[in-house]
N, C-alpha and C positions, 0 to 999 in steps of 0.2 A: 302786304297781304299774304305772306307765306304762312302756312298753318303752324309750323314749328315756332316761328317768331311770335305768332299770336298766343300760342300756349305758354311761352315764357313770360309774355306780358301779363297774361291772366294769373299765372302763379305768383308774380310780384304783387299784383293787385290784391290777391288773397291774403298774403302776409301783412300788407299794409292795413287791410281791414281788421286784422286781429289786434293790431296795435292801437286802433281807435276804440271808440265806445262799443259796448256790447251790441252785436247785430251787424257790425261792420258799416254802420251809417256814419256820415260825417257830421261833426258838431257845428260846422259853419253852414249857415242858412243862405248860401249864395246861389242856389239853383244848380250847383254841380252834382253829378251823380255820385253815389257812394262807391268805394273801391270794389265791393263785392258785386255791385250791379255792373260796373265796368268789366270785371272779370267774366261775368256771365255773358255779356255781349261779345267779348273777344273770343270766348270758347265756342259760341254759336257760329261765329264767322269761320273759325278754324275748322269746325266740323263740316260746314258746308263746302269749304274749299278743298279739303284734303281728299285724296284718293287712296291713301295708305291706311290699312287696317290697324297698324300699330299706332299711328298718330290718332286715329279715331278712338282707339282704346284709351290712350292717354287723356283725350278730351273728356271721355265719359268718366274717368277717374276723378278729374278736377271738378267736373260738374257735380259728381256725387259728394265730393268733399265739401263744396259750397253748401249743398243741401243739408249735409250732416251737421255742419257748424251752425246752421240756422234752426236745427231741431226738426227738420222735415225728413224723418227717417225712412218712410216708405219710398220717397223719390230718390233719396240717396242710395237705398238698397237696390233700386232698379238700375241706376247708373253703374254701381259697383259690379253687378252681375254681368252687364254688357261688357265691361272691361275685362273681367275674369274669363268670359267665354272666348275672347280673342287672345288674351295674354294670361293663361292660367298661372304662370310663374311670377306674376306681378305681386311681389310680397306686400308692398304698402296697400295695394287695393284689396288683397285677401284679408289683411288684418282689419282694414276699415269695414269690409263686408261682415266680418265676425262681430265687430262692434255694433253695426246696425242691426244685425240679427238679435243680439242681446237686448238692444233697446226695444225691439219689437217682441221680446220674450220668446224668441225662437231659439231656445237654449240648445236643443238637440242638434240643429243645423250648425249653430256656432261651435259646438264641441267637435263636430265632425270636421269642420274646416280648420280649426285650431290644432287638432291632433294631426291632420295632414301636414300642416305647416311645421309642426314639431318634428315630424319624421324627416322632412326635407331640410329644414334649417337648423335643427338641433334645439337644445334647451336654451332658447333666448329668454331673458328675464321678462320682456314685455309679453311674449306669448304665454309663458308660464303663469304670469299674474292674471292675464285675461282668462286663461283656461281654468285656473283655480276658482275665479269668480263665477264662471259659468257652471262649474261643478256644484258650487255652493247654492246657486240659484235654482238648480234642478231639484234639490231637496232629497233625492234618493241616491246621490253619488258622493256621500260624505267620505267614504274610504278612498275614492279616487282623488277627492279634493285634498285629503291629508297627504297622500303620496306626492301630488303635484306641489303642494305647499312646502313639503320637506325639501324637494329639489330646488324650489325657489329660494328658501332661506339659506340653502347651502351655497348658492351663487351670490346672493345679496344678503350678507350677514348683518349689515347695518341698516337695512331698509325697514323702517317702522311699519310701512304699509304691508310689506310681505309678512312680517311677524304677526301683525293684526289678523291677516287672512289665515295664517296658520292656526292661530288661537281659535278663530271662529270655526275652522274646519274640524278641529278636535272637539269643540263643544257640540257640534252637530253630530259627530260620530258617537260620542258618549250618549247623546239623546236617543240615537237609533240602536246602539248596541251597548247596553249597560256594562257588559263584561269587558269592553275595550279599555285600554289604559287611559287614565285621565291626565292629559298633558296641558290642559288649559291654564292651570295655575303656573306651571313652569314657564310657559310661553309668555304670559303676562308679566311674570317676575323678570324675565329677560328683557322685555320691553321697558319695564321700569328702570332696570339697570342702565339700559342704553340712554334713556332720557336723563338720568342723573349724571352720567359720566360723559355724555355727548356734548356736541357744540350747540350753537344757537339754532342751526338749521334743523337738527334732530328734535330739539325741544319744540320748535315751531310746528313740526309735523305731528306732535302729539295732539290728542283730542280728549275732551272731557268724557266721551263715551268709553275710551280706553281705560281711564282711571276708574270709572264707575264699574266696568266689568271686573277689573282687578280687585276692587273692594268687595264686590259680591262674592267672588271666588274665595277670597281670604276669609270672609265671614262663614262661608259654607265649610271651609276647612278647619274651623275652630280657632281662627286668629282674629279676634275682634279688634285688638289694638292696630294690627296692620290694615284691617279693613277701614277703620276710622281714619287712619292716615291717608289711605288712597282716596277716600271720599273728600277729605279736606283738600288734597292737591287738585282733585278734579273740580271742586267748587271754586278754588282760587283761579284755576285756568279759565273756567267759564266766566267768572266775573271780569277777568282781565280782557277776554275777547269781547265781551259785551260793551265795555267802555271804549273799545277801539285800540287797545294796546296790541301791538304786533300786527297791525293792518286791519283788524276787525273783520266782521263778516262781510262777504262780498255780495250777499243777496238777502232778501227778506226770508227766504227759506232757511238759510243758515242761521239767521237770528232766531227764528222759531225753534230750530233744533237745539240751539244753545240754551234757550229758556226751558225747554223740556228736559234737557240733560241736567240742568241746575236743579229743577224741581224734583227730578227723580233721585238725585243724590241726596238731597235734603230729606226726602222721605225714607230712603234706605238707611240713612244715618240714624233717624229716629227709631226705625224698626230694629236696628242693631242694638240700640240702648234698651229697648223693651225685651229683647231676647238674649241678652248678654249673660251667658253662663248661669251659675247658680244664684247670682245676686243681680237680677235685672234692675235697671234704673228707670222705673216707671215714671217718676217725676220728670226726668229729662225728656223722655219720650213724649209725655203728654204736652209739655211746653213746646216741643218742636212741632207736634201735630197742630196745636192751636195756632202757632205762628204761620204755618203753611195755610191753614184754613182762613186766617185773616187776610192774607195776601191773595189767595186763590180759593175763593169760596165755592168755585165750580169743581174743585178737585175732590172727587168722590172718595178716593182712597184714604185721605186724611180724615174725612168724616166717619168713614167706616171704622177706622182704627180708634178714633175718639169714642165711638159708641162701644167698641169692645172694652176700652179702658173703664168706662162707666159701668158696664156689665160686670167686669171683674170686681169692681168695688161694691157691687150689690145694688147699684142705682139703675134698676130696670127701666123706669119711666124715662129718665134722661137718655139712656141708651136707645130706647125706641125713637125718641125725638131725633137723635142724630141719624139713625137709620132712615127715617122718613125724609130728612133733608137730603140724604145721599140718593134717594130714589129718583130725583130729577136727572141726575147724570148717569147713575148706574142702578136701574130699577131691579134687575135680576139679583145682583149681589146683595143689595139692600134688603130685599124681601127674604132672601135665603138666610141672611144673618138675623132677621127678625124671627124667622121660623126656628132657628137654632136657639135663640134666647127663650122662646116659649117652650121648646122641647126640654131645655135644662130645668125649667121651672115646673115641668110636668103638665103643662097646659097643651095637651096634644091637639085639641080642637083648633086652637088659634095657630098652632104650628102647622097643621095641615092646610089651613086657609092661606097662610102666607106662602107656603110651598106651592100650592096650586096657582097662586097669583104669579109667582116667579116662573112657573112653567108656561103660563099664558103669555108672559112678556119676553120669553127667551127667543133669541135670534138663532141664526144658523150655527154660530160657534158655541152658544150657551145651551143649546137644546139637549145635548147629550148629558151634560153635567146636571142640569135641572131635573131631568127625568130620573137619573140615578139617585139623586138626593131624595126626591119624592118617594121613590120605591123603597129606599131604606127606611124612610120615616113610616110608611105604611107597615112595613114588616115589623118595626119596633113596636108600633101600637098593637099589632096582632099578638105579639109575644108578651105584652104587659099583663100582669096578673089582674089588674083592675078591669080589663076588657072582658065583656061577656063572651061566653063560649059561642053563642050563635053569631056574633059579629066578627069573630076571628077569621073565619073562612072568607068573609067578604073583604076584609083588609088584606089578607094574603092574595086574593085575586087581583086587587088593585095594585099591590106591589109587583106581582108578576107582570101585569100589563105595562107598567112603567118601565120595568127592566127590559121587556121585550121591545118596546119602542126605542129605547136607548140603543139596544143592540142592532136594531134595523137601521138606525141612523149612522151608527159607527160599527162596522162589521167586526172589527178587532177589539171591541170594548171588553176588556177583561173585568171591569167593575160590574158591568151589566150581567155578564155571564156568571160572575160570582154571586150576584143577587138572585139569579134564577136558581142556582144550586142551593142557596139558603132556603128558598121557598119550598122546593121539593124535599129537602131534608126535613123541614118542619112538618111536612105532610106525611112523612114516613117513607118516601120514595128514596131510600138510602142509596141503592145501587145507581140510579140515575144521577143523584146529587154527587155521589163520589166520582163518577166519570166526568161530570161537569167541572168539579174542582180540580181534578187531575189535568184536564185540558187547560184550565186557567193557569195552573202552575207552570205550564210550558211557555207562557207568554213572557217575553223578555222584560216587560215593564213590571212584572210581579216578583222579580228577584229580591227586592228589599221590602215587600209588603207582607207583614205577618198575618193579615186577615185571612188569606186563602189557606194558609197552613192551619190556622185555628178552626176554620169551618170544616176542612177535611178531617181534622182531628175529632171534631164533634160527631161526624158521621161514623167514624170507626168506633168511637166510644159508645155510641148508641147501639151499634151492632153487637157489642159485648164479645165475650170469649177472647180469643187470641188477638182480635182486632184492637183491643184496648192497648196492647203493646205498641201497635203502630200509632195510636193516638198520642201516646207518651212521646214517641220520637218526633212527631209533628209539633207538639207543644214545646218541646225543647228547642226546635228550630225557630219557632216564633219568639221564644224567650231570648234567644241570642240576637234576633233582629230588633226586639223591643224590650230591653232588660228592665226598664223602669215602668212597665205596665203591670199593675197589680192583678188585673183580670187574667192575664196569661198565666201568672203563677198560681192563681186559684184553680184554673182549668187543669194545670199539671198536678196539683195536689189532689184534685177530685179524681183524676185518672188513677193515681196510686191508691187512693182510698177504695175505689171500686175493685181493684185487684187485691185488696187486703194487705197491701204493702204499707203498713201503718208507719213503720220507721222512716221510710222515704217521704211519705206524706208529711210527717212531723218535721222532717228536715227542711222541706220546701217552705212550709209555713213559718218555721222558726227563722229561716233566713229573711223571709218577707217582713217579719216583725222587727228585724233590725233596721229595715229601710223605712217602714211605716209603723212606728211604735204607737201612734195614737189612734190607729184604726181599730175600732171596737169590734167590727164584724170579723176582722182577721183574727183577733184574739179568741173570739167565740168559736170560730172554726178550728183553731188550734186546740182549744179545750175539748171539743167534740172528738178530735182525732186521738188525743191522749186517753180520754175515757174509753173509746172503742178499743184501743190497743190493749189497755190494762184488762178490760173485761174479756177480751179475746184470749189473753195469756192464761187467765184464771180458768176459763171454760175449757181450753185445751188441756190444762193440767188435770182437771177433774175427769176428763174423758180418757186420759192416757192410762191411769191406774199403773203407775210405774212399778217395775220389778228391779230394773237396773237404771243407772243414770240418775240417781237421787240428787247428786250434787248439781246437775244441770237443772233439775226441777226446782231446787232451792234458789238457784240463781234467777230463774225465771220468775219465781214468786216475789223475790226481793225487787226485781225490776218492775213487776206489776204494782207493787205497793208504792214505789216512787212515782210511777206514771199516774196512778189514781190520785195520789196526794197533790201532784202538780195540777191535774185537771180540776180538782176541787177548789184549789186556790184561784185558778183562772175563772171558774164559774162564779165564785164569790165576787171577784173584781168586776166582771162584766155586769153582774146583777146590780151591784152598788152604783156603778157608773151610769147604767141605764136609768135607774130610779132617780139619780141626781140630775138628769138632763131636763131641759125645758121641752115643751111640746114642739117648738120650732126646730130644735136640734134633732129631736127624734124624727120629725118629718123629713128633714134633709137626709138622714141616714136611710130611712125607708125608701125615699125616692132614688137615692143612689143605688140601692140594692135591686130595685125593680119589682120587689114583692113586699108591699107595705104590711099587709095583714100577717103574713107568715113571719116576718122579722119581728114584729111586735110580740107575737105569741112565743117565738123562740127565746127572745130576751127575757120574757117574764118566767119562762120555765127554767132559767139558769139555776135558781135555788133548788128545784127538784133534781136537776142533774147533779148538783153538789151532794145532796143526800144519797143519791144513787151511787156516786163514787165512794162515799164513806162506807156504804153497805158492802160493795164489792171489795173494798179494801179490807174489811173485817174477814170476809170469806178467804181472801188471799192470805191473811195472817193465820187463819185456821188451817189452811192447806199447808202452810209453811211449817206449822207445829207438827202436823202429821208426817211430813217429810223428814223433819229432824228426828222424830221418834223412830221412823223406819230406818233412817241412817244409823242410829245408835244400835238398833237390833242387828242390822247387817254387819256392823263392826264387831259386835259380840260374837256373832256366828263365824266371822272370818278369823277371829282369834282362836276360837275352839277348833276350827278346821286346821288352823296353822299348827296347833299342838298335836292333833292326830297325824297330820302329815309329817311332822318332825319325828314322832315315834315310829311311824311306818318307814320313814327313811332310814332310821337307825337299824331297824330289823332287816331291811333290804341290804344295807351295808354289811351287817354281820353275816348274812347268808352269802353275800358275795365274797367276803373274806374267807369263810369256810370253804366255799367252792374253789377259791383260788389256792388255798392250802392243800386241799385234796388233789387238785390238778398238779401242783408242784410235787406232792408225794408220789403221784402216779408217774410223773416224768422221771423222778429219781429211781423208782422201782424199775422202770423200763431201761434206764441207763445201766443200773446195776445188773439186770438180767443180760443185757447185751455184753457187758464187760465179762461176766462169768462165761458166757458162750465163747467169747474170744479166747479166754484162758483155757477152756476145755478143748478148743481146737488145737492148742499148742501142746497138749499132753500126748506122749507116744505110748501106746499100749502094745504089749507083746513080751518077747523074751529078752534075755540079756539085760535086764534092768540094772544089774550091778555094774554093767559097763557104761551106763549113761550118767551124765551129770545133769541134775535137774535144777532149773532156775526157779527158786521160790521167791515169794514176795516178802523176804525177810528184811529186817532192818539192816542198816549198814554194818552193824557189829557182827551179824551172822555171816558176813563174807569171810571173816577169819576162820569160822568153823568149816566152811566149805574148803578153804585152802588147806586147813588141817586135815580134813578128810581126804583130800587129794594127796597130800603128802603121805598119809598112812597107807592109802591105796597103792601108791608107788613103792613104798617100803615093804609092805607085806606081800606084794604081788597080787595077782589076780585072784578073785574069789573062786572058790571051788564050785564046780558045776553041781556037785551033790547038794551043796547048801541051797543053791537056788531051787533045785528040783525039790528038795525037802520042804522048802517054804511054800512052794506053789503047787504042792500035791493036790489031788482032787478031794481027799478027805478033809484036809485042813481048810481048803477054800470053802467047802460047803458049810463046815462048822462056823467059819467067819460070817458067812451070810446069815445063818440062823441067829447067831449072836446079835448081829446088827438089827435083825427084825425084832428080837426080844427087847433090845434096848429102845427101839422106836416106840413099841407099845408102852414100855415102862415110863418113858418121859413125855408121852403125848399130852397128858394133863398139865404137866409143868410148862410145856411149850405154849399151850393155849392160854394159861394164866399170865404168862410173861410176854404176851404178844406185843403189847404196846411198847414194853421196854426193849424187846428184841428188835423192833422196827427202828428205834433210835440207834441201837448198837449196830444194826446192819448198815445204817446210813454212815456211821463213823467208820465201820470196816470197809465200806465201799470207797470212802475217801482214802483210807490207809492203803487199800489195794492199788488204787490209782497211783499213790505216791510210791509204793513198792515197785510198780511197773516202771515208773520213771527212774527209780534207783537201779533197777535191773539193767535198763538201757545204758545208764551211766557206768555201771560196773561190768559191762560186756567186755571191755578191754582187759579188765583184771582177770576175768575168767577165760581169757583167750587161750592161755597155756593149758588150762584144764581141758578145754574143749579140743585143743590139738592132741592132747594125750588120749582123748576118747574117740578120735577120728576112726580108729581101727574097729570100734565097736559098731556092729551093724544094727539096723533097725529090725524090729520083729518080722517085718515082711521079708527083708533080705535074708534073715536067718532061716526063714521057711524055704526060700528059693535057692540059696547058694551056700557056700561053705563059710565057716568062721575063720577070721584071720588069726585068732589065738589058738587054733587047734582044737576047738570045742564044738565043732559042727555036729559030731555024733550025739553029744549030750543034748544039744538044742533040738535035734530031730526027735530024740526020745521024749523030750518034754512036750514037743508039739504033737507027738503021737498020742499022748494021754488024752482021753475024751473029756475028762472033767476040766482039765486046764483049757482045752479049746472052747468049751461052752462058756466058761467064766470069761474068757477073753472076748468072745463075741457079744456076750451080754453087756459087758462094760463099754464096749465100743459103740453099741446102738442106744445105750441108756445114759447119755452124757448129762441129761438134765438132773440126775440124782447125785452127781459127784459133789456138788456144793453142799447138799445135806449131809453126806457121809463125812465130808471134811469137817463140817461144823460139829458133828457128833463126836469125832475123834478128839477135837479140842476140848469139848465139854467133859469127855471121859477122862482125859489127861488131867484136867483141873480138879475133877471130883474124886477119882480113884488113884491118882498117881502117888499121893502122900509125900513124905519127906524124901523118899528115895528118888522120886521123879524130879523133885526140886533140885536135889543134889546132882542128878544126871544132867538136868538143864544147865545148872551152874557150871558143871565141869565141861559141858559142851560149849558154853559161851566162852570159857577161858581159852579153849583151843590149844591146850598144851600138847605138843608133839610127843611127849613122853608117856601119854595115856596108854593103858593096856589095850590089846586088840579088841577086847569086848566093847570098848567105846565105839569103835568103827561099826561093829555089828549093830549096836543100838541106833546109830545114825541111819544105817540102811533100813532097819526095821521101822523107824519113824517115817522114813520116806515112803515105804510100802504102805504103811497105815494111812498116810496122807492121800495116796492114790486109790487104795482099795478098801479103806476102812480098817478098824481094829480087829484083831483076831478074836475068835470066839472064846478061847480059854482065858482071856483076860476079863 
């Protein structure tokens, strides 16, 4: 009767009951109690006998475990709580308490207890698995479930159940957050690899549901072959389990689950064949649906899909029959599909009746969807051209009422909010509609739905102005989300057309014709755009009245001619195709466009558009001819202007050359004047000129004459002072000046007539003088002895101030005392500018009046014979004086 012993016996009886039939009851009908009943009696005795709180806690744990195993979760929860109150560190009791809470849907309490156990015990696989399940069951803890599942598979890499929970966690997270990374496919692929490469235990742990999920994900990822393979493996596993292979199902509930999984995979495989890429296998899908319907005539999904197949083939009556058969099991979906069939046929009255019936049959889960569909249907009827203007507001009001009811039922319904924005936009409340669409865009579920971008683009396009640019951006986003939707491309082309961006509009429609080449309305819209663009170019060219840019105008007119020609051909094609169609085909096109009367009139006016294009094309040709004539006239003027400019350029060049030559002549004159000034500074004026040796700019051969004169001077001795005085007397000096002035007047006219010739000669003389100056510098050493001999000869200034070294100071003073000589010397000293003219006059006189005697004297002087008579030396001195002071008057 010891309580501890009783607890041990009760624990043994519990495990014995687990090994027997379900419920712990004995199979033998001998009147003995079952093991779990015996365990309960033993635990009650132990609880009554014990006085220890810890033993009592253990008794409550075992009692709760017995209740838990028999499915009595509230009673088990009460016993577990009593145990944990006494022993909070009892790990087994805390884990079972969390399980009982989950069974009673107390997920928050279970998560709190499991997180506390995780902090105390660490990341145990059992705790992580149960905690992940609790997170998943909460519905709003998908992110926590993903984190917990990641820790679980990190510890149990080969646990199929752990990987399945991780896949489910990622699927739930993607449903709540569309931007989250999609890991479901990778997880299921890893599970498939574990099953293929694992042992029998791992394969036994696989389930048909896992293969069904893998096939669905592969199909959504664009892998129909892999999806079909997964469905086949799942069906094979379900068939094997149903026949009892591998143990078979352990309960009727498992059998039911296997049948449902098998039926679901068969239906998914048929649906995959129907939607397989660009070449769907409708025949195989129809056969699979019919086989499912024969085995399970209560399965509404197969009936609905069969009705859709008949509707696709144009058999509306058979499709309606299939929908009516499906109404027994799924009245809401069946009536909504009937409404969709009538809507596609343009029978809006029947469509509204079916949709109203679906709303009346809708349950809690279908209420939102049914009202949104009915609201969309009312809005479409209000926008249809066949609806009378007075009934449109009533239909809009009903549409708004249904959208409002759907939004009240589901507060975050972005579809209902989108519908409300559509109604207000149609009524002209663009600002309110725009705000509504902008709020809908923020919904995470609208990230991949282009409808909200299209609707918001409509509001911006209707506003006009710069908002049309925003509409284009929104249409572009919708196009990226739904590239195979022709309506989105037409909306984009319309926006470009409104902004007169005809080239871009033509580009959008041209690309669309490559995808839908048989669409007659698309080609008609393209022809309208080409016509409008060509007429716009011609109108702009006529308005411009070009003065410049004629080439650009010609290019524009050529482009306009091409555009109008293409538009005319398209209008002709559209008109012939429309006239060749049957009434039924025309009706289908008009119903598809939504404006039957307008489309018929537009198609019939295609021939008139063709004639209009031809007329505008002729005007473009006329404008092109005018531009060509204007271009020819401009080219002629350009050539004339080019000749004038060339002649003017030649004149400018001639003037520049003349100015340059004058400038060069001026520079040469300035240089010559400077050179003459430098030579004038080197001339010594005053007495004792016979004692000086003058450096003349003679040629190298004249150096011998100077040496000869020096030799004669040394041989004959110094010149007599009387000779110098006689030559420089006041009377003779005055006569010389008068003679010079007479000769100046005499030759004035000759000098003026030979001005141009003398300028050239002066230039040559200037060059010769420079050369003589260089020769004098080179011959300085040759004349050094002569200059040394003349060192004793003093300058005129020294002669006036001091005595003469040669004993002639008295004669020099007498000469200086003469007033005529002093005035002549002062005049020549301050009038250096006229020395050059006097020198030139002396040379002219020598050439003109010298005669043969002068030539002989020059020849004898050039020979430099030392045996010449003394008169030759006097002639040299006289020539030197004439060079300095000009010729004597008596000559």
